[in-house]
C-alpha positions in Angstrom: 0.5 -36.7 -21.4 1.1 -40.5 -21.4 3.8 -42.8 -20.0 4.8 -46.2 -21.3 6.1 -49.1 -19.3 7.7 -51.9 -21.3 8.5 -55.4 -20.1 9.6 -58.7 -21.8 8.8 -62.2 -20.8 10.8 -65.3 -21.8 9.8 -69.0 -21.3 12.6 -70.8 -19.4 11.3 -74.4 -19.2 8.2 -76.3 -18.0 5.9 -73.7 -16.6 8.7 -71.2 -15.6 9.3 -67.8 -17.2 11.5 -64.8 -16.7 10.2 -61.3 -16.6 12.6 -58.5 -17.5 12.7 -54.7 -18.1 15.7 -52.5 -19.0 18.0 -51.6 -16.2 16.3 -53.6 -13.4 16.7 -57.1 -12.0 14.8 -59.8 -13.7 12.7 -62.4 -11.8 11.4 -65.9 -12.4 7.7 -66.7 -12.2 5.5 -69.8 -12.3 1.8 -70.5 -11.8 0.7 -70.5 -8.2 1.2 -73.8 -6.4 -2.5 -74.6 -6.5 -2.2 -74.6 -10.3 1.1 -76.7 -10.4 3.6 -73.9 -9.8 6.5 -73.6 -7.4 5.8 -72.4 -3.8 8.9 -70.1 -3.4 8.6 -68.4 -6.8 6.5 -65.3 -7.6 3.3 -65.9 -9.7 1.1 -63.5 -11.7 -1.6 -63.6 -9.1 0.8 -62.4 -6.3 2.3 -59.9 -8.7 -1.2 -58.4 -9.4 -2.0 -58.2 -5.6 1.5 -56.7 -4.9 1.1 -54.2 -7.8 -2.1 -52.8 -6.3 -0.6 -52.8 -2.8 2.7 -51.1 -3.7 0.8 -48.5 -5.8 -1.4 -47.9 -2.7 1.7 -47.3 -0.6 3.3 -44.9 -3.2 0.1 -43.0 -3.8 -0.5 -42.7 0.0 3.0 -41.3 0.4 2.3 -38.7 -2.2 -0.8 -37.5 -0.2 1.0 -38.0 3.2 3.7 -35.5 2.0 1.1 -33.2 0.6 -0.9 -33.1 3.9 2.3 -32.7 6.0 1.9 -35.9 8.0 4.9 -36.7 10.2 4.9 -40.4 9.3 7.0 -42.8 11.4 6.0 -46.1 9.8 3.6 -47.6 7.2 2.9 -51.2 6.6 0.1 -53.0 4.7 -1.2 -56.4 4.0 -3.3 -57.3 0.9 -5.6 -60.2 0.2 -6.9 -60.8 -3.3 -9.7 -63.3 -3.8 -9.6 -65.4 -7.0 -12.6 -67.6 -7.9 -14.0 -69.8 -10.6 -16.8 -68.0 -12.4 -18.8 -68.9 -15.6 -16.3 -66.7 -17.4 -13.3 -68.5 -16.0 -11.0 -67.7 -13.1 -11.5 -64.1 -12.0 -10.4 -61.9 -9.2 -13.5 -61.0 -7.2 -12.2 -58.4 -4.8 -9.1 -57.3 -2.9 -8.7 -55.8 0.6 -5.7 -53.8 1.5 -5.3 -53.2 5.3 -3.0 -50.3 6.1 -1.4 -49.5 9.4 0.5 -46.3 10.1 2.3 -44.7 13.0 2.4 -41.0 13.0 4.1 -38.5 15.3 1.2 -36.3 16.4 -2.5 -36.9 17.3 -3.6 -34.5 14.6 -1.8 -36.6 12.0 -4.1 -39.6 12.6 -7.0 -38.2 10.6 -4.6 -36.7 8.0 -3.1 -40.2 7.5 -6.5 -41.8 7.1 -7.4 -39.0 4.6 -4.2 -39.6 2.7 -4.9 -43.4 2.4 -8.5 -42.6 1.4 -7.2 -40.4 -1.4 -4.8 -43.1 -2.5 -7.7 -45.5 -2.6 -9.4 -43.1 -5.0 -6.4 -42.2 -7.1 -4.1 -45.2 -7.3 -3.7 -45.9 -11.0 -3.1 -49.6 -10.6 -6.2 -50.2 -8.5 -8.2 -48.1 -10.9 -7.1 -50.4 -13.7 -8.5 -53.6 -12.3 -12.1 -54.7 -12.9 -12.8 -55.8 -9.3 -13.4 -53.8 -6.2 -10.4 -52.8 -4.0 -11.3 -52.0 -0.5 -8.8 -50.2 1.7 -8.9 -50.2 5.5 -6.6 -47.7 7.3 -5.7 -47.3 10.9 -3.0 -45.1 12.5 -1.5 -44.9 16.0 0.7 -42.2 17.6 4.4 -42.9 18.1 
C-alpha cells in the first residue's frame, strides 16, 4: 500500500513563494534570514525541522494510545544543525527534546517507551539522511 501527498509551489516575488495543497491554508516562505530571507516568514529549513518534530508527536501519540498511557501534556523542542560541507549546505543532525506529563507513576516508563518507538518508526525522520536524536522525559501530574 502506498500513499501520495501532493503540494504546489508558486513564486510570488523576489525570494518569496507560496506553498499550497488542496483543501488547506496556503503559506508564504522565504529563505532563512541568514540567507537573505524574512525573519517572520517560514523557511524550508524550519519546515524540515518542524516536519520531523510534528511527525514525532503524531507517531508518539499512536504508541501512547497503544500502550494506554494517561497523557496530560506533551511538548517538544527541535534543533536542526545546518552546516557548510564539501558537498554544499547539509543538515548534520537534529535533536528533539520531548517533555511529557502523565497521570500515573507507571505511565512514565510507558511514555518514554512510546517516544522511543516513535523515534524508530516516524516516517519523516526515517526519510532524512542525517541522525535524529530524541530525548524524552516525563513527570507525573
